[in-house]
N, C-alpha and C positions, 0 to 999 in steps of 0.2 A: 757123256751124253752127246749124241751127234748134233751138229748145228741144225737148227730148225725143228728139232724134235719137240722142244717145248711149245713152239708155235703150233705144231701139228696137234699136240695134245689139247691145247686150248681150243683149237678149231673143233676137234672131236667132242670136247666138253660142251661147246656151244650147240653143235648139231644134236648131240644127245639130249641136251636140255630142251631144245626146240621140239624134238620128237616126244619127250616126256610131257611137255605142255600140251601138245596136240592130243596125246593119248588121254590126258586128264580131262580136256574139254569133251572128247568123244565119250569117255566113261560117264561124265556128268550128264550128257545129253541122252545117250542110248540107254543108260541104266536107270534114268529118272531117279538117281540117288540123292538129288539135292546135295551134292558132294560138298562137305565142309572145306574151308580154305586149307586147313592142315593137310588133308588128303591130296589136294591139287598141288600144294607146295612139295609134298613128298615125291609125287610123280615127276615134278620138274627137277628136283635135286637128284633123284635116282637116275633119271635120264642123263643128267650132266656127269654124274660119277661114272656111269656105264660108258659114256663117250670118251673117257680118259684112257681106256684100255682097248687094245686092238681087238681082242676076241669078243669082249662084251659089246663093243661098238658094232662089230660085224653082226652079231646076233640081234642086236637092237634094230639095225638097218634091215636085215632080212625079215624079221618078224613084222616090222611096220610095213614093209613092202607087201608081204603076203596079206596083211590086214587090209591094206589099200586095195588090193586086187579083189578081195572078197566083198568089200564095200561097193566097189565099182559094179561087180556082178549084181548085187542086190539093188543098186540104184538105177542101173541101165536096163534091167530085164525084169519081168514079172515073176521071178523065181520064188518070191515069198508068198505067193497065193496059197499054195498047198499047206505050208506050216501055219499060216494065218488062219485058214479055214479049220484046222485041227483044234484051235483054241475055242471055237464057238460051239455051244450046245443050244440049239433052238428047237423048242417043243411047242405043239399047239396048246393054247391056253384052255383050261378047264375050270369048272366051278371049284372054288377054294374058300378057305376061311379067312385068308390073310394075303395081302400083296406086300412083299418085302422089297422096298426100294433101297438098294445099297448106296452108301455115300460115295461120292466121286471126288470131292474136294471143294475148297472154298478159297476165294481171293480175299485175303485178310485186309489188304490195303484199300481196295475198292468196295469191300463189304458186299461181295456178289458171289453167286454160285459159279463154280467152274462149269464149262459147257457140258462135261460128262455128267455132273450132278443134275443139271437142268434136264438133259435128255432122259436120264433115268426117271426123274420125277414125272415128266410128261408121259413116259411109257407106262408108269404105274397108274397115273390118273386115267389114261386111256383104257386100261383094263377095268378100273373101277366103273367108269362111265358105261362100259359094255356089260356090266352086271356080273363080272366074274367073282368078285368078293366085295364085302361091304366096308372093309377097312384096309388101311395101309400103314406101313412104318416109315419113319424118317430117322436118320442117324445123327446123334450129337457127338462130335469128335471130342476125344479126350484133351485135357489141357496140355498133354505132352506133345500134341501136334500143333505146329505153327507158333508164332510169337504170342507172348502174353497179351490178353485182351482181344484176341482174334474173335470175330463174330462166329457164333455157332451155326453150323450148317443146318441143323434142325430148325433153328429159328427162321432162317431165310426160307427154307422149304415150307414151313407153316405159313409164313407171310405170303408166299406165292400161291399156296392153295386158297388162303382166305381171299386174296385178290381175285382169283378166278371163280371162286364159289363163295360169295359172301354169306349165303344161306344154303342149307341142304347139301353141303359138301360131305366128303367121306369122313369116317371116324379115323383120327390120326393118332398113332402110338409112337412114342419116341424111344429109341434104343439109346440108353445113356452111356456116355463116356467110353466110346469105342475107339480103338486104335487100328484094328485090322478087320478083315473079312471074317476071320475066326471068331473075333469078339462078337460081331454082329450075329453070326450063326449061333453062338452060345446064348445070346440074349433072346433070339427068336425061339430057340429050343425051350427056354424057360417059359416064354409066353404060351407056346403051344401046349406044353404039359399042364400049365396052370389052368388054362381055359378049356382043355379037352379038345382042341382043334385037331383036324386030321391032315390038312394039306395046305401048302403055301405056294404062291406064285413068286418066283424070284426074278427081279428086274435089275439088270446091270448092263454094262457095255458088252457087245458081242465077244470081244477078245478076252474078257474076264469071265464069261459065263460058264465055261466048262469047269474051270478051277473052283469058282464060287459054288457051283452046284455040288461038286464033290465035297467041299468043306461042310456044306449044310447037311448033306447025306451022312457024313461021318459023325455028325451030332445027333443022328437019329431023326432028322426032320424029313418028312415026305415032301419033296420039292419038285416043282415043275419049272423048268428054266424058260423064261420068255424074255430074251434080251431086247433092248431097245436099239435105236440106230447108232451108228458110229459117228462121232463128232470130229475126230482128229484127222481122218483121211478117208478117201473114197476106196471102198473095198475092191474095186476093179483094178486098182494099182496101175492106172494108165499113165501116170506122170511121176517123175523122180521125187517130187516133194511128198506125194502120197506114199511112195516106197520108203522114203526116209523115216516118216512117222510110223509106218508099219514095222520097220526094223526096230525102232525104239520100243514099240509095244512088245514085239517078240523077245527082245533082249530083257525087258522088265519081267515078263511072264516066265522066261527061262530062269532068270536069277531067283525069282520067287520059289520056283520048284526046287532049285538046287538048295536054297536056304532051308526049305521045309525038309528036304531029304537029309540034310546035315543036322537036323534037330532044332533049327531056329524057327522063329515065328514068321510066317509069310507076311509080306506087305499087303496093302490094300489091293 
């Protein structure tokens, strides 16, 4: 072994581990995967092992460099506008039997609706106030989502509706124990069939609307997509922070489509 080669390998291992850690953080943020600790540790160790060997270290460095250039392009220019617009399906509202407010998430610790959930609920209530449908749905997340004892999203939404309309509010139906948009679509399909309803208005975030409408249509539900406003970023993508969160949404929607194509169940 040549003098200094061991030191060189250790340096390579440390640099590889640093790249692996950075990739783990990036994956957790961009993929919205709520990545478990074992996955992040695996990426850290895999980077360290790759850094021990010259060829794998070179590939790791080249790959991370290319990724950094692509990220810079996305953050410094509005190049994401077109792919982001392709995720949105916005149609004029029409008279319907039901307004479907898709769940967006809940903050278990503070027992509050996530901003996307609140925006969707407000969008659905706006359609009800305008007289497009007499009733709307809220979603109760499955016990598989979030820690044990987490407040139910449907309970918070019902409380919000009651606070806004103590009397004379809309009829509210709960979609029980849902984990994904596909679950919500199946529950709505059953409601529509049982009650003989013809059409529903679908309210979700703009970036989720096209995929959600396709899932509902695949269940045989006649759906009109009326997305609410975006809460995570400004769609004009004028600033890097807006572009960063737009990239996150694009990565998440892309991964959901890949997962569905491979036979998995799409995320919310």
